[in-house]
N, C-alpha and C positions, 0 to 999 in steps of 0.2 A: 339492551338497557330497559329497565322497567319504566313505563311512562307514568304511572301514578306515583306520587311522592309519598310513599309509605315509609314508616320507620324501618330502618335496616335495608332500605332499597339500595340499588347500585349507585344512585346519585348521592345518597348520604355517605356511602363508603368512599366515593370519589372525593367529595369535599373534605372528609375527615383526613384522608391521606394527603391531600393538598395542603391542608392546614398544618399537619404534622411536619411536612417538609419545610414550610415557612417558619414554624416555631424553632425547628432545629437550626436552620440557616440563620435566623435572627439571634439565637443563643450564641452560636459560633461568632457571628459578627460582633456582638456585644463583648465577648471575651477578647477578641482580637483588638478592637478599638479601645475599649475602656480598660480591660485587664492588662494586655501587653503594653499598650501605649501610655497608660497613666498609673494604674494601681501597682503593677508588678515591675515597673520600669527600673527602679533601683535594684531589686532582686536580680533582674535579668542582666543589668550592667555588671553586677558583682560575680555572677555565677556562669554566665555564658561568654564565649570568646568574642572578641571584637570582629566586626564586619568592616573590612577595610581599615580605616583609622577611627571609626566611630564605635562607641560602646553598643552592645546588642540591643539594649532597651531603647536607646535613642534611635537606632536604625529601625527597630520594629515600629516605633511611633511614627517615623517619617516615611520609610519605604516599604517595610515589611507588611504594614497594614494594607497598603494599596495592592500589593501582590496577593495578600490573603483575600481581599475583596474580589479581585478578578477570578481567583480560584473558586470562590463561593458562587460567583455568577455562573460559571461553567457547571459546577455541581448542581445548582438549582435547575439549569436548563436540561441537563441529562435526567435528573430525577423527575421533573415535571413531564418531559417527553415520555418517559417510561410509564408514568401513571396514566397519561393520556392514551397511550397505545393499549394498555391493559383494559381500559374502559371504553374502547372503541372510538377514540377521538384522534386517531393517527392521520397522517397525511393521505394515506390510501383510502380513508373512509369518507373523504369530503365529496 
């Protein structure tokens, strides 16, 4: 890793990649919570099959969003571990 903080340094690339992962995860999170839970709920109720005895939009607002958030946590962990390893911050480098 370059020690001086020059433009285009490895440190800049590292933080840019980290921020890109965070922005993508936040975008998906907003779509799941606001989009599926609120904005598209009626559309999902009409077009998607029921989950159990609940309409899909209602299920997505109540249970599906939680499952989506858990999946996002694991995706974030895997993506950030990969970025850390590529830039020399892996567990073996400590």
